[in-house]
C-alpha positions, 0 to 999 in steps of 0.5 A: 065660636069667635072667642075660642078662635081668637085665643086659638090664633093668639097662641098658634101665633105667639112665638112666632111674634116673639121671634119677629119683635126681636128680629125687627128690633135687631133689623132696625138697629143693626146694619150687617144683616147677614150676621143673622139672616139664616136665624131671621129666615129660620123664624120667618119659616115658622111664622109662615107655616103658622099662617098655612096652618090657620088657614086661607084668610092667613095664606092670603094675607101673607102673600100680601105681606110679602111686599110690605117693607114697611112691615116686614124685614127682608128676611121675612119677606123672602120667606113670605114671598114663597108662600104658595096658595096650595091647600088640600082639596075639600072632600067631594061631597061638600064640593057636589053639595055647592054645585047643586045649590048652584044647578039643581043637579050638576050632573044634568049640566055637565057631561061628566065631572071629574071628582079630583081637583087639578088644582086646589087654593085656599078660596077654590078648587079646580075640576075638569069636566065637560060640558055639551061635549066641550072639555072645560074646567069649573072653578069652585068656591070652597064651601063656607069660605066667605063665613071663614074669611070674615070670621078671621078677618074679625079675629085679627082686628081683635088682636090688633090692640096688642100689636099697638101695645108692643110696637106702637100705635103707627105700627098697628095703623099700618097693620089696619091699613094692610088688613082692609087692603086684604080683605077688599082684595079677597072679597073681589077674589070670591066673587066669581062674576067680577073674575068672569068680567076681568076675564072678558075684559083682558081677553079683549085687551090681549087680542093684539098679543098673538102670543097669548092665550086667555080661556074663553068664559062659558057665561051661561053657566057661570055663577058667582060661585062657580066660574066655568071656561074652556080647557087649555092645556099646556106645560107649566111655565117653570118646567124647563126640561119639558119646555126644552124637550118640545123646542121652545126658546126659553129666553124669548118666552121670558121676554114675551111674558115680561112685554105682555105684563108691561103692557098691561100695566101701563096701557090697561085699565087692569092687570092680571096680578097673579102670575105664579107658576100654576097660572102660566103655561105654554100651549102645544104651539108655543103660545102663553096661556094665562089662567086665573083672573080673580086677583087683578090689579088697576091703576089711574091714568095719572098713575100709569103716566108716573110709572112711565116716567119710573120705567123710563127713568130706569131705563135711562138709569138715572137715581135722581129721576127714579127718586123723583117718580117714586115720590110722585107715585106716592111710594116715597116720602118726599122727606126722606134722605135724598142721598141715602135713596139715590146711593141706594139706587145707583148701586142696586142699578150697578148690580143689575148691571153686573158691576160689583159693588164695595163691601163698604159701600154696602156697609155704609149704606145699610147703616144709614139706611136702617136708621132712616129708611126703615124709620120712614119708610117706603110707602105702599099705596093700595094701588101698587101692592098688587103690582109689587107682587105681580113684579116679584113672581113675574121676575121669578118665573123670567129668571126660571126660564132664563137664568141670565134675564135681566129686566133692566137690560131689555126694558128700553126694548119693551117700551120701544115695542109697546110704543111707550116713549110717545107716552112718556114725552106726552107726559113731560110736555104736560108736566113741563106745561104744568110747570111753565104755567105755574111759574107764569102765574107766580110771575103775573101775581108778583108785581100786584104783591110788589106793589102792594108790599111797597104800598104797605112799606110807604104807609109804615113810612108815613106813619113814622113821619107823622108820628115824628111830626107829632113829636117835634110839634109836641117838642116846639110847643113846650119850647114856645110855652116855656119861653112865653111863660119865661117872658111874662114872668120877668 
């Protein structure tokens, strides 16, 4: 089965990867992307269709690739970003089998159970049910999905040497890193015990946001393969007609969503990393409901501090500080051309503020960037992969709610309301202290080093003086000997 699957995957993906090879080459060499953007986007759509055809592992992998600028050219990223985790539901007799394996007879556990799924994704599907008279939703892992994922990951590993032959060993190493990150992430998503812990932790963290709702976990009937939670109904976050009809302020909703996700990223141990429209809704009293806690991200305290620095630099619109923060975060190679990066950041900031960027400047920057940045690309630390995907999904949701949404404009207020200015100044004070300590250490070590240097120099001078004395003595001795010889042989 393994060899047969590998051959099948190879021939399904082959046409797309031939197109990708030439598109990537063209993208690296030509600075005028607009001339062939549509054609590349069409090629990317065919690749996405192939990923969907190949099943859950490739769908999930494609979602993570959507933020990998070091792998995909921009037109491909734009298309992969649209890759939604929606697939047909499994036959219910197979779902029944899974439920009975967990509960013995699931009909004795639930008062009622809807056979039609309300949501079917690549890894699991969601059904409505009633438990002890309480409306709940039941999320069930798809039958044999673990085996399918494992087999397809092994298939991809077998095909990676072909990438090395075509694109080189560096590109193959990047793909291997992407694959390992993907496999680790998807393993976490398939462990519903871990999702239950995520849900409880974030419910506790988000208690301070009175406009956020997290479903309550029904722990006694949740297992590693089935998770049961209270049913919270609401209007889908992107259904603007229903939101308007209900009389809710869409601009305020976009602001609140931005604030809570900023707070999660910069203040909490974990953050909800999958805010696509299917996972957010608005309750009847205007609160934002967050569903599905399988995909979460986390950052160390050190990384969160540096992210605060990045956000503050964005709020201050300071390109050089933004570049330094990106380097400290590990997202940017410290040896990359600083002019190109800062100029690109400056132009992006101007565009976000509504200032028109000249076409000549864009062409110039793209010409340099495609030759410098793409060859020495933005690095993507593991901790930032889910963060970037979360940011893209969130921005899309907010722009749907509020077409004039501009994250940069509201960022200073968000930082202030989340109390992050204090965190920022503490961080900068620590950095200043570290730098001063380093300078003091160097200055204290300098006098002994200078003394040692002078001693070495004096020693060398003495050696030279000694050598000169020996040479002079030798010459004098020769002269005296010659004189004595001359006198005795007259």
